Structure formats: C-alpha cells, structure tokens
C-alpha positions as CSV (number, residue, x, y, z in Angstrom):
1,M,61.6,88.9,6.1
2,K,61.7,88.7,2.6
3,K,62.2,92.4,1.9
4,A,65.0,92.3,4.3
5,Q,66.3,89.3,2.7
6,N,66.2,90.6,-1.0
7,K,67.9,93.9,0.6
8,Q,70.7,92.0,1.9
9,E,71.4,90.1,-1.4
10,T,71.2,93.3,-3.3
11,S,74.0,94.9,-1.0
12,D,75.9,91.5,-1.4
13,S,75.4,91.8,-5.2
14,Q,76.8,95.4,-5.1
15,T,79.7,94.4,-3.4
16,P,82.8,94.4,-5.5
17,P,84.5,91.2,-6.2
18,E,87.7,92.4,-4.5
19,E,85.8,93.3,-1.3
20,K,84.3,89.8,-1.0
21,K,87.7,88.2,-1.2
22,R,89.4,90.6,1.7
23,P,89.7,88.8,4.9
24,S,87.4,90.1,7.4
25,N,90.3,91.0,9.9
26,A,91.9,93.1,6.8
27,P,92.0,96.6,7.2
28,P,89.8,98.6,5.3
29,K,91.0,100.0,1.8
30,A,92.3,103.7,2.2
31,T,90.4,104.8,-0.7
32,A,87.2,104.1,1.5
33,R,85.4,107.5,2.3
34,I,84.8,108.6,5.9
35,S,81.2,110.0,4.9
36,D,80.4,106.5,3.4
37,L,81.4,104.8,6.7
38,A,79.2,107.0,8.8
39,E,76.4,107.5,6.4
40,I,73.1,105.6,7.4
41,T,72.3,103.6,4.2
42,N,69.3,101.6,5.2
43,P,65.8,101.9,7.2
44,T,67.2,99.2,10.1
45,D,70.3,101.4,10.9
46,E,67.8,104.4,10.9
47,M,65.6,102.7,13.5
48,V,68.7,101.4,15.5
49,A,69.9,104.7,15.6
50,S,66.8,106.2,16.9
51,L,66.4,103.6,19.7
52,A,69.9,104.8,20.7
53,D,69.2,108.3,20.7
54,Q,66.0,107.8,22.8
55,L,67.9,105.6,25.2
56,C,70.5,108.0,25.6
57,A,67.8,110.8,26.1
58,I,66.0,108.6,28.8
59,V,69.4,108.4,30.8
60,A,70.1,112.1,30.5
61,D,66.4,112.5,31.6
62,D,66.6,110.6,34.8
63,Y,65.1,107.7,33.4
64,D,61.4,109.0,32.7
65,I,61.2,106.0,30.4
66,R,59.8,104.6,27.1
67,V,61.3,104.2,23.7
68,R,59.4,103.6,20.5
69,L,59.9,102.9,16.8
70,D,58.7,106.0,14.5
71,S,58.7,104.3,10.9
72,D,56.7,102.4,8.8
73,F,59.2,100.2,8.0
74,E,58.4,96.8,9.7
75,N,61.0,95.0,11.5
76,L,60.0,92.2,13.9
77,Q,63.1,91.8,15.7
78,L,63.6,95.5,16.5
79,Q,59.9,95.7,17.6
80,K,60.9,92.8,20.2
81,L,63.8,94.7,21.1
82,T,61.7,97.7,21.5
83,V,59.4,95.8,24.1
84,L,62.2,94.2,25.7
85,I,63.9,97.4,26.4
86,N,61.0,99.1,27.5
87,S,60.2,96.3,29.9
88,L,63.5,96.5,31.2
89,L,63.3,100.4,31.4
90,E,59.9,100.0,33.4
91,N,61.7,97.5,35.7
92,V,64.5,100.1,36.1
93,R,61.9,102.9,36.9
94,R,59.9,100.9,39.6
95,N,63.7,99.9,41.1
96,I,64.6,103.6,40.9
97,G,61.3,104.7,42.7
98,T,62.1,102.0,45.2
99,L,65.5,103.1,45.7
100,S,64.3,106.6,46.2
101,E,61.9,105.9,48.7
102,L,64.5,103.9,50.8
103,A,67.0,106.8,50.3
104,E,64.5,109.4,51.5
105,D,63.6,107.0,54.6
106,L,67.3,106.2,55.1
107,E,68.0,109.9,55.0
108,S,65.1,110.6,57.6
109,K,66.4,107.9,59.9
110,V,69.9,109.3,59.8
111,R,68.8,113.1,60.3
112,E,66.6,111.6,63.2
113,R,69.5,109.7,64.4
114,T,71.6,112.4,64.3
115,L,69.4,115.0,66.1
116,E,69.2,112.3,68.9
117,L,72.9,112.0,69.2
118,D,73.2,115.9,69.2
119,L,70.6,116.1,71.9
120,V,72.3,113.4,73.9
121,V,75.9,114.9,73.6
122,Q,74.3,118.6,74.4
123,G,72.4,117.2,77.4
124,S,75.4,115.1,78.9
125,N,77.4,118.4,78.4
126,D,80.5,116.2,76.8
127,G,82.9,117.4,74.4
128,V,83.5,115.1,71.2
129,W,86.7,114.2,69.8
130,L,87.4,112.2,66.5
131,W,90.9,110.7,65.8
132,N,92.1,109.7,62.3
133,V,94.7,107.4,63.7
134,E,96.4,106.8,60.5
135,K,96.9,110.4,59.7
136,N,97.1,111.6,63.4
137,V,94.6,114.2,62.9
138,V,92.0,115.0,65.8
139,D,88.8,117.1,65.2
140,Y,87.9,118.5,68.6
141,S,84.1,119.6,68.7
142,K,83.3,122.9,70.0
143,R,82.0,121.8,73.2
144,W,85.5,120.2,73.9
145,R,87.2,123.4,73.2
146,D,84.6,125.4,75.4
147,L,85.2,123.0,78.4
148,L,88.9,124.3,78.3
149,G,88.4,128.0,77.3
150,L,90.4,127.1,73.9
151,E,87.7,128.2,71.3
152,G,90.0,130.3,69.1
153,E,92.8,127.9,69.4
154,E,94.2,125.5,66.5
155,L,93.9,121.9,67.6
156,D,94.3,119.1,65.2
157,T,96.7,116.6,66.8
158,I,96.6,114.2,69.8
159,E,99.5,116.2,71.2
160,S,97.2,119.0,71.2
161,W,95.3,117.3,73.8
162,L,97.9,115.4,75.7
163,S,100.4,118.5,76.2
164,R,97.6,120.2,78.1
165,V,97.3,117.1,80.7
166,H,98.6,117.4,84.4
167,P,102.4,116.0,84.4
168,D,101.2,113.8,87.2
169,D,98.2,112.4,85.1
170,Q,99.7,112.6,81.7
171,E,101.4,109.3,81.8
172,K,98.6,107.1,82.9
173,L,96.3,108.9,80.2
174,R,99.1,108.3,77.4
175,A,99.5,104.5,79.0
176,A,95.6,104.2,78.8
177,L,95.3,105.2,75.3
178,R,98.3,103.1,74.1
179,E,96.8,99.8,75.9
180,H,93.1,100.4,74.2
181,L,94.8,101.1,70.7
182,Q,96.8,97.9,71.2
183,G,93.9,95.9,72.0
184,V,94.9,95.0,75.7
185,K,91.6,97.1,77.0
186,P,88.2,97.0,75.2
187,Y,87.6,100.7,76.2
188,L,89.4,103.8,77.0
189,R,88.2,105.1,80.4
190,E,90.3,107.4,82.5
191,D,89.8,110.6,84.7
192,Y,92.7,113.2,84.8
193,R,93.5,116.7,85.1
194,I,93.7,119.2,82.3
195,R,95.0,122.7,82.1
196,H,92.2,125.4,81.5
197,A,93.0,128.4,79.4
198,D,92.8,130.6,82.5
199,G,95.9,128.5,84.0
200,T,94.1,126.1,86.4
201,F,93.5,122.2,86.3
202,R,90.3,120.7,85.8
203,W,89.3,117.2,86.4
204,M,88.0,115.4,83.5
205,W,86.5,112.1,82.5
206,C,87.4,110.8,79.0
207,R,85.8,107.7,77.4
208,G,86.4,106.6,73.8
209,R,86.5,103.4,71.5
210,C,88.5,102.7,68.2
211,H,87.4,101.0,65.2
212,R,90.1,98.4,63.6
213,D,90.6,97.0,60.1
214,E,90.7,93.6,59.0
215,N,93.8,93.1,60.6
216,G,93.0,94.3,63.8
217,R,94.8,97.6,63.5
218,A,93.4,100.9,65.1
219,T,92.3,103.1,62.2
220,F,90.1,105.7,63.7
221,M,88.7,106.5,67.3
222,A,86.1,108.7,68.7
223,G,85.2,109.4,72.4
224,T,84.0,111.9,74.7
225,Q,85.6,114.3,77.6
226,T,83.4,115.3,80.5
227,D,83.9,118.0,82.9
228,V,84.0,116.4,86.6
229,H,85.8,119.0,88.3
230,T,83.0,119.7,90.6
231,F,82.3,116.0,91.4
232,R,86.0,115.3,91.7
233,S,86.7,118.4,93.9
234,I,83.8,120.1,95.5
235,D,81.9,118.4,98.6
236,P,78.4,118.8,97.8
237,S,77.3,118.8,101.6
238,T,79.1,121.8,102.4
239,G,80.4,123.5,99.2
240,L,84.0,123.2,100.1
241,P,86.6,121.9,98.2
242,N,87.3,118.1,99.3
243,E,90.1,116.1,100.1
244,T,90.7,115.2,96.2
245,A,91.2,118.9,95.9
246,L,93.2,119.2,99.0
247,M,95.7,116.4,97.9
248,A,96.1,118.3,94.6
249,S,96.8,121.7,96.2
250,L,99.3,120.1,98.6
251,R,100.8,118.2,95.6
252,D,101.1,121.7,93.9
253,L,102.4,123.7,96.8
254,I,105.0,120.9,97.7
255,S,106.2,120.9,93.9
256,D,106.6,124.6,93.8
257,G,108.7,124.9,96.7
258,V,105.9,127.1,98.8
259,S,106.2,127.0,102.5
260,F,103.3,126.5,104.4
261,R,101.5,124.5,107.6
262,A,98.7,122.2,107.3
263,A,96.1,122.2,109.8
264,L,93.5,119.5,110.7
265,I,90.4,120.8,112.3
266,G,87.8,118.6,114.1
267,I,84.6,119.0,115.4
268,P,84.0,116.1,117.6
269,R,80.7,116.6,119.0
270,V,78.7,116.7,115.9
271,D,78.3,112.8,115.4
272,S,77.0,112.7,118.9
273,M,74.1,114.7,118.0
274,K,72.8,112.1,115.5
275,E,70.1,111.0,118.3
276,D,68.6,114.5,118.7
277,M,68.4,115.7,115.2
278,D,66.9,114.1,112.1
279,S,69.1,114.2,109.0
280,D,67.8,117.5,107.3
281,E,68.8,119.2,110.9
282,L,72.1,117.4,110.9
283,S,72.9,118.6,107.3
284,M,72.1,122.0,108.2
285,L,74.2,122.1,111.2
286,R,77.3,120.6,109.2
287,R,76.7,123.5,106.6
288,A,76.7,126.0,109.4
289,V,79.7,124.8,111.0
290,A,81.7,124.9,107.6
291,C,80.4,128.5,107.2
292,R,81.6,129.4,110.5
293,I,85.3,128.0,110.0
294,S,85.6,129.3,106.5
295,S,84.4,132.8,107.7
296,N,86.8,132.9,110.7
297,L,90.2,131.7,109.2
298,P,92.4,134.4,108.0
299,F,92.7,135.6,104.3
300,G,95.0,133.7,102.3
301,A,94.2,130.2,104.3
302,D,92.5,127.7,102.1
303,L,89.6,125.3,103.9
304,F,88.7,121.8,102.7
305,H,86.4,119.3,103.9
306,L,87.1,116.0,104.4
307,S,85.4,112.8,105.6
308,G,82.8,113.2,108.5
309,D,83.2,116.2,110.8
310,Y,86.8,117.1,109.7
311,Y,88.4,119.8,108.0
312,A,92.0,120.6,106.7
313,A,93.2,124.3,106.4
314,I,96.2,125.2,104.3
315,I,98.0,128.4,106.4
316,P,100.3,130.3,104.5
317,E,104.0,130.9,105.5
318,R,103.4,134.4,106.7
319,I,101.7,133.2,109.8
320,Q,104.5,132.1,111.8
321,K,104.1,130.0,114.8
322,R,103.8,132.7,117.5
323,F,100.9,134.0,115.8
324,L,98.7,130.8,115.0
325,E,97.1,131.2,118.2
326,Q,96.2,134.7,117.7
327,E,95.4,134.8,114.0
328,V,93.9,131.2,113.6
329,V,92.9,129.6,116.9
330,S,91.3,132.6,118.9
331,P,89.2,133.7,116.0
332,L,87.6,130.1,115.7
333,L,87.5,129.6,119.4
334,S,85.4,132.6,119.7
335,A,83.3,131.9,116.8
336,F,82.5,128.6,118.6
337,N,81.6,130.2,121.7
338,K,78.2,131.1,120.1
339,P,75.6,128.5,119.6
340,F,74.5,126.9,116.4
341,E,70.8,127.1,115.5
342,T,68.8,124.5,113.7
343,S,65.0,124.7,113.0
344,R,64.4,122.8,116.6
345,H,67.6,122.9,118.4
346,R,70.5,125.3,119.7
347,A,74.0,123.3,119.7
348,W,77.3,124.0,121.3
349,L,80.1,122.5,119.6
350,D,83.7,122.3,120.5
351,I,86.8,122.7,118.0
352,S,90.2,121.1,118.1
353,L,93.2,121.9,115.9
354,G,96.2,120.1,115.1
355,F,99.2,122.1,113.0
356,T,102.0,120.6,111.3
357,M,105.4,121.9,111.3
358,P,106.3,124.3,108.2
359,I,106.4,122.2,105.0
360,S,108.9,123.6,102.7
361,N,110.8,120.4,101.6
362,K,110.1,119.2,97.8
363,S,110.7,115.6,98.9
364,A,107.5,115.8,101.1
365,S,104.5,114.2,100.0
366,P,100.7,115.4,100.4
367,S,99.9,112.1,102.2
368,D,102.9,112.6,104.7
369,T,101.5,116.0,105.3
370,M,98.3,115.0,106.2
371,R,99.8,112.0,108.4
372,D,101.4,114.9,110.3
373,A,98.4,116.8,110.6
374,W,96.5,113.9,112.0
375,T,99.3,113.0,114.5
376,S,99.2,116.6,115.9
377,Y,95.5,116.7,116.1
378,R,95.3,113.4,118.1
379,A,98.1,114.8,120.3
380,A,95.6,117.8,120.9
381,R,92.8,115.5,121.9
382,K,94.9,113.4,124.1
383,Q,96.1,116.4,125.9
384,R,92.7,117.7,126.0
385,T,93.8,121.0,124.6
386,T,92.2,123.1,122.1
387,F,95.1,123.0,119.6
388,N,98.6,121.4,119.2
389,V,101.8,122.5,116.9
390,L,103.7,119.1,115.9
391,S,106.9,118.7,117.5
392,D,109.7,116.6,116.9
393,H,109.2,114.6,119.6
394,Q,105.4,114.0,118.8
395,L,106.3,113.1,115.2
396,E,109.1,110.6,116.3
397,G,106.6,108.9,118.6
398,A,104.0,108.8,115.9
399,R,106.2,107.3,113.4
400,D,107.3,104.6,116.1
401,R,103.6,103.9,116.8
402,A,102.9,103.3,112.9
403,Y,105.8,101.0,112.7
404,I,104.5,99.1,115.9
405,E,101.3,98.8,114.6
406,Q,102.4,97.1,111.4
407,Q,104.9,94.8,113.7
408,I,101.7,93.8,115.8
409,R,99.9,92.7,112.9
410,I,102.7,90.8,111.3
411,G,103.7,89.1,114.9
412,L,100.1,87.9,115.2
413,E,100.5,86.2,111.9
414,R,103.9,84.9,112.8
415,D,103.6,84.0,116.5
416,W,105.7,86.5,117.5
417,F,103.9,87.1,120.9
418,V,105.4,84.9,123.8
419,P,104.6,84.8,127.3
420,F,107.2,86.0,130.2
421,F,106.4,85.2,133.9
422,Q,107.2,87.3,136.9
423,P,107.5,85.4,140.0
424,I,105.1,85.9,143.0
425,V,106.5,85.1,146.3
426,D,105.5,84.5,149.9
427,I,105.8,87.8,151.5
428,K,107.3,86.4,154.7
429,T,109.8,83.6,153.3
430,S,110.4,85.0,149.8
431,E,109.5,81.5,148.3
432,I,108.4,81.5,144.8
433,L,104.7,80.0,144.8
434,G,103.5,81.3,141.5
435,F,104.0,83.4,138.3
436,E,102.1,86.3,136.6
437,T,101.8,85.8,132.9
438,L,102.9,88.7,130.9
439,C,103.3,89.3,127.4
440,R,106.3,90.2,125.2
441,M,107.0,90.7,121.6
442,S,109.7,88.8,120.3
443,H,110.7,90.5,117.3
444,P,113.4,88.7,115.0
445,E,115.3,91.7,114.6
446,Q,114.9,94.0,117.5
447,G,114.5,91.3,120.0
448,V,112.2,91.3,123.0
449,I,109.9,94.5,122.9
450,A,108.4,95.8,126.3
451,P,104.8,95.6,126.8
452,G,104.6,99.5,127.1
453,R,105.8,100.0,123.6
454,F,103.0,97.9,122.1
455,I,100.0,97.1,124.3
456,P,98.6,100.8,124.1
457,V,98.8,100.4,120.3
458,A,97.3,97.0,120.2
459,E,94.4,98.5,122.5
460,D,94.0,101.3,120.0
461,I,93.6,99.1,117.1
462,G,91.2,96.5,118.7
463,V,93.7,93.1,118.9
464,I,94.4,93.0,122.4
465,D,91.8,90.3,123.0
466,R,93.7,88.3,120.4
467,I,97.0,88.8,122.1
468,S,95.3,88.3,125.5
469,F,93.9,85.1,124.6
470,L,97.1,84.0,123.1
471,M,98.7,84.3,126.6
472,F,95.6,82.5,128.2
473,E,96.4,79.4,126.0
474,K,99.7,79.5,126.5
475,A,99.4,79.8,130.2
476,I,97.3,76.6,130.3
477,S,99.6,74.9,128.4
478,M,102.3,75.9,130.8
479,L,100.1,74.4,133.7
480,G,99.6,71.1,131.9
481,S,103.6,70.9,131.1
482,W,104.4,71.7,135.0
483,A,101.5,69.0,136.0
484,K,103.6,66.4,134.0
485,L,107.2,67.4,135.8
486,G,105.8,66.8,138.9
487,A,107.3,68.7,141.9
488,P,107.9,71.1,142.8
489,F,106.5,72.6,139.7
490,D,103.1,70.8,139.9
491,K,102.3,73.3,142.7
492,L,103.0,76.5,140.9
493,F,100.1,78.7,140.1
494,L,99.9,81.1,137.1
495,T,97.9,84.2,136.9
496,V,96.5,85.4,133.5
497,N,95.0,88.5,132.6
498,L,91.7,88.4,130.6
499,E,90.0,91.2,128.8
500,S,86.5,92.3,129.7
501,Y,85.0,90.9,126.5
502,Q,86.6,87.4,126.9
503,I,85.2,87.3,130.6
504,M,81.7,87.9,129.3
505,Q,81.9,85.2,126.6
506,P,79.1,82.6,127.8
507,E,81.3,79.6,126.3
508,L,84.6,80.6,128.5
509,P,83.4,78.2,131.7
510,D,83.1,75.2,129.2
511,L,86.1,76.1,127.5
512,L,87.9,76.1,130.8
513,K,86.5,72.8,131.8
514,S,87.6,71.1,128.8
515,A,91.1,72.6,129.2
516,I,91.6,71.4,132.6
517,A,90.5,68.0,132.0
518,E,92.8,67.8,128.9
519,K,95.8,69.2,130.5
520,G,95.5,67.6,133.8
521,F,96.4,70.4,136.4
522,Q,94.7,71.4,139.5
523,P,91.9,74.1,138.7
524,N,93.2,76.2,141.7
525,L,96.5,76.7,140.1
526,L,94.9,78.8,137.6
527,K,93.7,82.5,138.5
528,I,92.3,84.7,136.2
529,E,93.0,88.5,136.8
530,I,90.1,91.1,136.0
531,V,90.3,94.8,136.4
532,E,87.4,96.5,138.0
533,S,86.1,98.1,134.6
534,S,85.4,94.6,133.5
535,V,82.4,94.3,135.7
536,I,81.3,98.2,135.8
537,G,78.0,98.6,133.9
538,N,77.6,94.8,133.5
539,F,77.4,93.5,136.9
540,D,74.8,90.8,136.6
541,T,76.6,89.1,133.6
542,A,80.0,89.2,135.3
543,A,78.8,88.0,138.5
544,R,77.2,84.7,136.5
545,Q,80.5,84.5,134.5
546,I,82.6,84.4,137.6
547,A,80.3,82.4,139.9
548,A,80.6,79.5,137.2
549,I,84.3,79.9,136.8
550,R,84.8,79.6,140.4
551,N,82.5,76.5,140.6
552,L,84.9,74.9,138.4
553,G,87.7,75.5,141.0
554,V,89.5,78.3,138.9
555,Q,90.2,81.3,141.3
556,I,89.5,85.0,140.4
557,A,92.0,88.0,141.0
558,L,90.8,91.7,141.2
559,D,93.9,93.3,139.7
560,D,95.0,97.1,140.0
561,F,92.7,97.1,143.3
562,G,92.4,100.8,144.3
563,T,92.8,102.4,140.8
564,G,89.7,102.0,139.5
565,Y,85.8,102.5,140.7
566,S,85.9,100.4,143.8
567,S,82.5,99.2,145.3
568,L,82.1,97.2,148.5
569,E,79.1,96.1,147.3
570,Y,80.9,94.7,144.2
571,L,83.6,93.1,146.1
572,N,81.3,91.4,148.6
573,E,79.0,90.0,145.7
574,L,81.6,88.9,143.5
575,S,83.8,86.7,146.0
576,F,87.1,87.3,144.7
577,D,90.0,84.8,145.9
578,L,92.6,87.2,145.5
579,I,93.1,91.1,145.4
580,K,96.2,92.6,144.1
581,I,97.3,96.1,145.3
582,D,98.6,98.3,142.5
583,R,102.1,99.4,142.5
584,A,101.0,102.8,142.5
585,F,100.4,102.4,146.6
586,V,103.7,101.0,147.0
587,D,105.8,103.6,145.5
588,E,107.2,105.3,148.9
589,L,105.0,102.8,150.8
590,D,107.9,103.0,153.6
591,S,108.2,106.8,153.9
592,D,104.6,108.0,153.1
593,P,102.5,107.6,155.9
594,R,99.0,108.2,153.9
595,K,99.8,105.3,151.6
596,R,100.7,103.1,154.4
597,S,97.3,103.6,155.8
598,M,95.5,103.1,152.6
599,V,97.3,99.9,152.0
600,K,96.6,98.9,155.6
601,M,92.9,99.5,154.8
602,M,93.1,97.6,151.7
603,C,94.7,94.4,153.6
604,V,91.7,94.8,156.4
605,L,89.0,94.8,153.5
606,A,90.5,91.9,151.9
607,E,90.8,89.9,155.1
608,T,87.0,90.6,155.8
609,L,86.4,89.6,152.3
610,D,88.2,86.2,152.8
611,A,90.6,87.1,149.8
612,E,94.3,86.8,149.8
613,V,96.6,90.1,149.2
614,C,99.3,90.2,146.5
615,V,101.3,93.7,146.9
616,E,102.7,94.4,143.3
617,G,105.5,96.6,142.4
618,I,108.1,95.9,145.6
619,E,111.4,96.9,144.6
620,T,113.1,97.5,148.0
621,E,113.3,95.6,151.3
622,A,111.9,98.3,152.9
623,Q,108.6,98.2,150.9
624,A,108.6,94.4,151.7
625,A,109.0,95.0,155.3
626,V,105.8,97.0,155.5
627,A,103.9,94.6,153.3
628,R,104.8,92.0,156.0
629,E,103.6,94.0,158.7
630,L,100.3,94.7,157.3
631,N,99.8,91.0,156.7
632,A,100.1,90.7,152.9
633,I,100.1,87.0,151.9
634,F,102.0,87.5,148.5
635,G,104.6,89.9,147.1
636,Q,105.6,90.6,143.4
637,G,108.4,93.2,142.0
638,Y,111.8,93.5,140.8
639,L,113.2,93.0,144.3
640,Y,112.5,89.3,143.8
641,S,112.8,89.1,139.9
642,K,111.9,90.7,136.7
643,P,110.0,89.0,134.3
644,V,111.5,85.9,133.0
645,S,111.1,83.6,129.6
646,E,109.9,79.9,130.2
647,K,113.1,78.6,129.8
648,D,114.6,80.5,132.6
649,I,111.9,79.4,135.2
650,V,113.7,75.7,135.8
651,E,116.8,77.6,136.5
652,L,115.1,79.9,138.9
653,I,113.3,77.1,140.9
654,G,116.3,75.0,141.0
655,T,118.2,78.0,142.2
656,Q,115.7,78.4,145.1
657,Q,115.9,74.8,145.9
658,L,119.4,74.9,146.2
659,Q,119.5,77.8,148.4
660,S,116.4,76.0,150.5
661,K,118.7,73.0,151.0
662,R,121.8,75.2,152.0
663,A,119.7,77.1,154.5
664,S,118.4,74.0,156.1
C-alpha cells in the first residue's frame, strides 16, 4: 500500500501546475500525444490489461474459465478482484453446464414429441395445414396435397384451398372458418366436398383451431384434413355407393341438366328371414343381392344402396319408357328367379321396382326425385305388380296424401275432427231411432273433408286410434246432452266405431261405467260397432271384453257383416246385439236375386242369434222395400238422410215430429 501511495504522490508531483488547475471536464490540451494516452505507464495498468485480455479470451473460448495475475507486483485489490472474477466465472461455468444439459434434454423431448406427432399424423392419414392469418400465407403439408393429387401445384393462400371446394359446400365452410376466427365457435369442424385433380369431388373432414394475441385477435391457425369419402359415400355392407353419394349424384345431374330416371328397388322378403338366418348369413345374403342387382343392370345405370333392403338406380335417358321392361325389369326378374345360396339356406326372393318420370328440369331437387321414386315403388306394391312407372295421376294422389298427412297431424292438435251423424231409421216407418257417429275433418280453409280422403292416411300413419277415441268421447258427451234435453232426444241411440286395439284395452269397461254414471244416459242407447277383424286371432280376450261391456248394458254391433271372415262359432259365442249388413250386398239388391238370397240368409241368421239387423247403404225405395220384406229392423242410407252435423240434428228431429203430427 505504501508503494502504491508513493507512486501516486510521485505521479502527482510530476504533473505540471497548469494541469492541476484545469477543470476535470475540460478537454485535454491539443498538445497531448496519442501515444502518451495509450501507453501503459505503471504495473497496475499492466495487470488490469492482462485481466481484461484473459476475460476476452474466456468469452471467445466459450467460458472455459480462470484468470490469474502474471506479475510479481503485489496489489491486494487486484488479487481480490481476480478471486471475485474467478468465482463469478465458476458460477457462470456451472450455470452454463446446467443450461446445456437442460437444452439437450429439451431438444431430446422436442425430437421425441415431434416424432410422436409425425407418427400420429401419418397414422391418421391426415393432411396438415398451417395458416399465418396476418400474412394470409398457408403451408399445406405433402399429405394434404397428396389427398387431392396436387403434389406439383403451388398452393400458398387460403383461397387455393377454398376455391376447390364444391359450390354447394363452399359457403358453409367459409362461414365456419369466419365464425371460429371471430370467436363464435371454439373449434373449426366441418365436412365438405373438394375437387380432386382428376375432376371428381371427394368428401373431407376438416378440424382446426387458431392462436390469438393479447387482444383476442386470431394470428395463426392450424388444422388437419381427413379423407372421409369412403365413410361418407360407400356402404360397407354391400360396397355400393350409399344414399349420401346418391343425393350428390342426383344434385350434379340436375344441375348439369342431364335427363334421367330414378328407380327405387325393394327386396321385401329379406327382412322376414331374420328368424331363420344368423347375422353372418344375413350379411352374406345382402351382399349377394347387391351383387346380383348390380350385375344385371344395363351399363350406364348407376346403383346405390339405401337403408335396409332398398336400392336406388339412376337410369340414363337413352333407356326410354318402352324399353324399361326389356332392358331393366326383365333381366332383374330373370336373375331373381334363381335362389340365393348361403351357408345353410337356399332363399328365393322377390323384387319390386318403381320408376320416376324423366327428370330434366333444373328446378327439381334430389329429395323430390327420391320422393317420386318412393311413390312409384309404393304404387307397384299396392297394385301387386313387379314394377311401376310413375304417372301424373299417381303423382297428384301422392302429393295430396302428403298434404293430408300434415293436415291430420295439425288437426289433432287443433281439434279439427268433428262428429257427423247419419240417421238410422225404423225400416217400416222411416222414423229416426238413432244415429251412427261418423268422423269428418273440419278444415279452416277447405271446409269439411270427407273421410275417404283422410281415414286411409290416418290408418297408414297410425293415428286412427286417436281419431276413433275422439269420436267415442264426443258421442258419449252427445248422449249426455240428449239425456238432459228430454224427449224425444233421450230415446235416441248412437253407434260409434272403436278400433280393435281400443276394444282390447282392459280399462275400457271401467271407463264406460264412469262415463255412463257421469253423463246420466241409458246404457243401451250406446252401441259400440266393431268389425270382424277385431276378434280374429284374439278371440278369448275379445270375448271377455265384449261380455264385460254388455254387462254394463252397452250394446255391441257387428259392422260390415259378410265382408270379413264370418264364423258361426264367433257369432254364437260373442252374442252381438246388432248386425249391420254391408252396403256391398245392398247395391242392386232389388235386381240381383243372388244378393237378395244372401241378405235373406243373413237376416235369418241374425234372428236365430237373437240379434237385430240394420241394412246399410239404402239409396232407393226399391232397396228399402226388399229390406222390409226380409224382416230387417233398421235401415240406413242416403234415401233417409246424408250425415249431418250436431246442430242439424235438432232441426232434423223437429221436422220429423212435425210430419208425424200432420200425418196423425
């Protein structure tokens, strides 16, 4: 320390006076030499310079570290500085070593993770896309390009992708992308068709998600594209294009203005074989059916598999209507004349076909086309023919049926179904003794719709029970109202039809008992009409139900007698109170001796069974005269009155009373 102080004093004593007086912030004199400023003038400077050089060398040598003082000149502060520097450098060395290990571990995990992701992507057979939203640059992976056969094409924007999407799917894909970018949806998930390099469209499934900045704005998006064409368009059980592919083909043909026919092909008996065949045999049979249909269609006709045992074919325009039977139907019928072989069975199957009219209007739709094909197929089944070519009449009827079906469902919700009543008279005096309850649909725009228009449709769609029960409830309410009105209404009876399902309901007798007590009418004024099919195959249950109902005093009428499977045993065991002879036997009753004899036998049989007879469908006085001769009790038909509404009954009964008074 003393030497350093003396050295400092020596230096100060050698400094010129004018230098001492010069301010510290004053610039050096211009007379100073550069070499003097750069020259190392003492050992301390020399050691500091040595340390600095070593530090520079250490940095250049990746911190492989130590510094030392190569001098005999002792300076404690510099020695401390050297120790401190070495300590710090040692810490740096250790930290760098740790960081190097972490970096190597991280790089290993990144390589492992990258390999795993690559395997996942390769295993999934997906194409990857990466979109820099801000720069509108998209990187499409090789697999993405391979899926579309675009290996050599330049693709670097989002439009390179979207411009290839099918026109019918492009709008929804753009909307899905936009909704995700705006944060409306958390993910992008969309299926669509995209044009392959060969010109065909293939179904793809796209998934993706975007990254957002601190303001929630999408900056980057990544996702995958999967080829789902096989799953979307091929039926695995038959290997044929499925309904999705059919609708796409129809859409393209209609859009291009190509004329064609669609055909619906059904194999109705396959389903009935489930009881005899196991699942493997049934699958084998269905594949064989598909193969046989396909191999017997003319070239140029495309075949598709629908659900169940139904197929659709697109028939080219060149096969005109007069050639359909020759080129399409006959080969298929011949093919199905041969049995199908499975591992344990030989099966003969039927085939039915329904052809549409030619489709050439661009305003048509795939769904309309298939609806017409189904209409034609149902007509073939209804007519019990092997094939049917749709006509304008059939098409009009089918459209009316579809309309009526919707009106039925609306009518049940809005109480459009109302009872009408057709008088049942004393066949000898024509006095009204009761009414049959009939159903009408009171439409707010079309007025009253006749039952022949909606009853068959209601039966087909399975709502006839609901409609029947509505009429049943209204008839009971009517009897209750008449009981309160007094004579002559409290003596009028009502007949009402119930479906077989309703007759078999165990709770029906109790329901009737409660209704009779609540409404206060005589039980024998209610006559429940059933048809023979209600008891066929379920005789024991029907017998118990009918007996329980008759024990309440309610009467049972057998409707449409002679048109079903009449059995003397059934008639004797069930003890009907009233037998109604169907109008089919009344037509030409006065001119056809055979019908007269048949009605006579029915009347004799009813008398033997202690049942009354009502002859339905009487339209002429001559028919009524024959019915009187045959000892029928009641008559019903347009000769006496058409069905009337509830409000018209009062007027009808009043007119009858007035005529009776005049006659007396």
